[in-house]
LOMI-188648 format. One record per atom (N, C-alpha, C): atom name; x, y, z; residue in one letter. Coordinates in steps of 0.02 Angstrom, whole numbers. Layout:
<rs>
CA X Y Z A .
...
</rs>
This chain:
<rs>
N 1978 2357 -2480 M .
CA 1934 2312 -2506 M .
C 1893 2340 -2559 M .
N 1891 2311 -2615 T .
CA 1857 2343 -2674 T .
C 1789 2316 -2675 T .
N 1745 2363 -2704 D .
CA 1668 2341 -2710 D .
C 1662 2299 -2771 D .
N 1613 2252 -2770 A .
CA 1597 2213 -2826 A .
C 1566 2256 -2881 A .
N 1565 2241 -2945 V .
CA 1536 2272 -2996 V .
C 1456 2261 -2985 V .
N 1428 2331 -2991 G .
CA 1357 2335 -2988 G .
C 1328 2326 -2918 G .
N 1374 2343 -2867 S .
CA 1352 2338 -2797 S .
C 1308 2405 -2785 S .
N 1272 2401 -2729 I .
CA 1230 2454 -2720 I .
C 1261 2513 -2682 I .
N 1329 2499 -2662 D .
CA 1368 2549 -2627 D .
C 1386 2599 -2680 D .
N 1396 2581 -2734 M .
CA 1424 2629 -2788 M .
C 1372 2637 -2851 M .
N 1330 2683 -2839 P .
CA 1272 2691 -2892 P .
C 1307 2717 -2959 P .
N 1274 2699 -3011 D .
CA 1301 2716 -3083 D .
C 1283 2788 -3085 D .
N 1314 2822 -3133 A .
CA 1304 2889 -3154 A .
C 1227 2903 -3178 A .
N 1204 2852 -3204 E .
CA 1134 2861 -3226 E .
C 1085 2870 -3166 E .
N 1100 2826 -3110 D .
CA 1056 2832 -3061 D .
C 1062 2894 -3018 D .
N 1121 2927 -3021 E .
CA 1128 2993 -2988 E .
C 1099 3050 -3015 E .
N 1084 3047 -3082 A .
CA 1048 3110 -3115 A .
C 978 3094 -3116 A .
N 940 3126 -3067 P .
CA 865 3114 -3067 P .
C 830 3162 -3120 P .
N 865 3215 -3142 D .
CA 834 3257 -3186 D .
C 843 3239 -3263 D .
N 877 3184 -3279 S .
CA 883 3161 -3343 S .
C 818 3138 -3370 S .
N 803 3160 -3436 K .
CA 735 3145 -3466 K .
C 740 3087 -3515 K .
N 741 3033 -3492 K .
CA 741 2972 -3534 K .
C 677 2943 -3539 K .
N 653 2926 -3593 K .
CA 582 2897 -3597 K .
C 592 2818 -3586 K .
N 549 2790 -3547 T .
CA 545 2722 -3538 T .
C 475 2695 -3555 T .
N 477 2643 -3589 R .
CA 416 2609 -3606 R .
C 389 2563 -3555 R .
N 323 2563 -3545 K .
CA 295 2510 -3503 K .
C 288 2453 -3532 K .
N 306 2394 -3507 G .
CA 298 2334 -3543 G .
C 352 2306 -3577 G .
N 398 2344 -3595 G .
CA 454 2317 -3631 G .
C 439 2281 -3697 G .
N 480 2227 -3709 K .
CA 469 2186 -3767 K .
C 406 2148 -3771 K .
N 375 2134 -3712 R .
CA 315 2097 -3708 R .
C 260 2140 -3737 R .
N 259 2205 -3731 A .
CA 201 2244 -3751 A .
C 190 2237 -3828 A .
N 239 2222 -3866 K .
CA 233 2210 -3940 K .
C 201 2153 -3962 K .
N 203 2094 -3919 K .
CA 179 2028 -3940 K .
C 109 2023 -3912 K .
N 68 1984 -3954 G .
CA 4 1971 -3929 G .
C 2 1916 -3879 G .
N -54 1900 -3853 P .
CA -58 1848 -3799 P .
C -44 1776 -3829 P .
N -66 1763 -3888 L .
CA -50 1699 -3915 L .
C 27 1689 -3929 L .
N 58 1740 -3953 K .
CA 136 1734 -3960 K .
C 168 1726 -3886 K .
N 148 1758 -3845 R .
CA 174 1755 -3781 R .
C 162 1687 -3748 R .
N 106 1656 -3757 L .
CA 90 1592 -3741 L .
C 132 1537 -3766 L .
N 142 1550 -3837 A .
CA 187 1503 -3877 A .
C 255 1510 -3850 A .
N 286 1565 -3836 L .
CA 351 1572 -3808 L .
C 356 1543 -3745 L .
N 304 1553 -3701 F .
CA 308 1519 -3634 F .
C 309 1441 -3640 F .
N 274 1413 -3689 Y .
CA 270 1339 -3694 Y .
C 344 1316 -3725 Y .
N 374 1356 -3771 R .
CA 437 1342 -3799 R .
C 492 1345 -3739 R .
N 482 1393 -3698 Q .
CA 535 1389 -3639 Q .
C 527 1336 -3589 Q .
N 461 1313 -3583 I .
CA 451 1260 -3538 I .
C 474 1197 -3569 I .
N 471 1185 -3638 V .
CA 502 1124 -3663 V .
C 577 1128 -3665 V .
N 607 1193 -3672 A .
CA 686 1200 -3672 A .
C 707 1178 -3600 A .
N 670 1201 -3550 E .
CA 694 1185 -3484 E .
C 688 1117 -3463 E .
N 632 1084 -3488 L .
CA 623 1008 -3474 L .
C 680 961 -3510 L .
N 705 992 -3570 R .
CA 757 954 -3600 R .
C 821 955 -3561 R .
N 833 1002 -3518 K .
CA 890 1015 -3474 K .
C 888 967 -3412 K .
N 835 937 -3400 V .
CA 821 895 -3337 V .
C 857 831 -3348 V .
N 896 804 -3301 V .
CA 925 739 -3299 V .
C 871 694 -3273 V .
N 841 650 -3309 W .
CA 792 605 -3292 W .
C 830 543 -3264 W .
N 803 513 -3205 P .
CA 823 448 -3176 P .
C 812 391 -3225 P .
N 859 346 -3221 N .
CA 851 279 -3259 N .
C 801 234 -3216 N .
N 785 175 -3246 R .
CA 736 133 -3210 R .
C 761 108 -3142 R .
N 827 96 -3143 N .
CA 853 69 -3073 N .
C 855 121 -3019 N .
N 870 184 -3035 Q .
CA 868 246 -2991 Q .
C 796 253 -2971 Q .
N 751 254 -3022 L .
CA 678 265 -3002 L .
C 650 217 -2956 L .
N 673 148 -2965 T .
CA 645 96 -2923 T .
C 673 107 -2846 T .
N 740 119 -2842 S .
CA 771 132 -2778 S .
C 745 193 -2741 S .
N 731 246 -2777 Y .
CA 696 309 -2751 Y .
C 629 293 -2723 Y .
N 589 267 -2762 T .
CA 521 242 -2743 T .
C 518 196 -2688 T .
N 559 146 -2687 T .
CA 564 100 -2629 T .
C 583 139 -2561 T .
N 635 182 -2568 A .
CA 657 218 -2506 A .
C 596 266 -2482 A .
N 557 297 -2527 V .
CA 497 341 -2512 V .
C 446 293 -2471 V .
N 433 239 -2504 I .
CA 376 196 -2483 I .
C 402 172 -2408 I .
N 462 153 -2396 I .
CA 488 129 -2337 I .
C 482 185 -2280 I .
N 502 242 -2301 F .
CA 499 302 -2255 F .
C 433 318 -2239 F .
N 382 316 -2287 V .
CA 318 327 -2268 V .
C 286 281 -2221 V .
N 303 214 -2233 V .
CA 275 163 -2188 V .
C 304 172 -2117 V .
N 369 189 -2113 V .
CA 396 192 -2047 V .
C 364 253 -2008 V .
N 347 310 -2049 M .
CA 322 368 -2019 M .
C 248 352 -1997 M .
N 210 318 -2037 I .
CA 144 295 -2017 I .
C 144 255 -1951 I .
N 195 209 -1946 A .
CA 198 163 -1891 A .
C 215 209 -1828 A .
N 260 254 -1838 L .
CA 279 302 -1780 L .
C 221 342 -1755 L .
N 186 374 -1804 I .
CA 132 414 -1779 I .
C 79 373 -1755 I .
N 64 312 -1778 T .
CA 12 266 -1751 T .
C 31 248 -1677 T .
N 88 235 -1661 L .
CA 115 216 -1594 L .
C 104 273 -1553 L .
N 125 334 -1569 I .
CA 119 394 -1532 I .
C 43 413 -1513 I .
N 3 397 -1568 D .
CA -66 415 -1558 D .
C -101 358 -1514 D .
N -82 304 -1516 Y .
CA -106 245 -1477 Y .
C -86 264 -1402 Y .
N -22 280 -1391 G .
CA 2 294 -1323 G .
C -33 352 -1298 G .
N -35 408 -1331 L .
CA -71 465 -1302 L .
C -141 452 -1285 L .
N -170 406 -1327 G .
CA -239 388 -1316 G .
C -250 356 -1249 G .
N -201 309 -1233 H .
CA -205 274 -1168 H .
C -187 323 -1109 H .
N -145 368 -1125 V .
CA -126 415 -1071 V .
C -187 459 -1059 V .
N -221 481 -1111 A .
CA -280 527 -1100 A .
C -335 485 -1059 A .
N -341 415 -1078 K .
CA -395 381 -1041 K .
C -376 368 -965 K .
N -309 361 -955 Y .
CA -285 352 -886 Y .
C -296 424 -843 Y .
N -275 479 -879 V .
CA -282 540 -841 V .
C -356 565 -831 V .
N -396 554 -888 F .
CA -469 587 -879 F .
C -520 529 -862 F .
N -498 471 -855 G .
CA -545 413 -836 G .
C -576 382 -891 G .
</rs>
């Protein structure tokens, strides 16, 4: 059986040589940009991700909302009945 590329079982040659003297920068590319440029980049990335979202149409939204409301009403009724029953059991047991 062969190992997948980049698995932790087979380290790269760079990882095996601890005495190699490579200089690494802290912060990477973000260290060059100011806070306002990073904030603008973050905002652009948010807008780009929101454009990928598949938004529901009006019929889907109505049916989803109706299903959630019905589920919540059923759960409220169920919990109310359980609470009412346990209240009566507690009154019976403790007087």
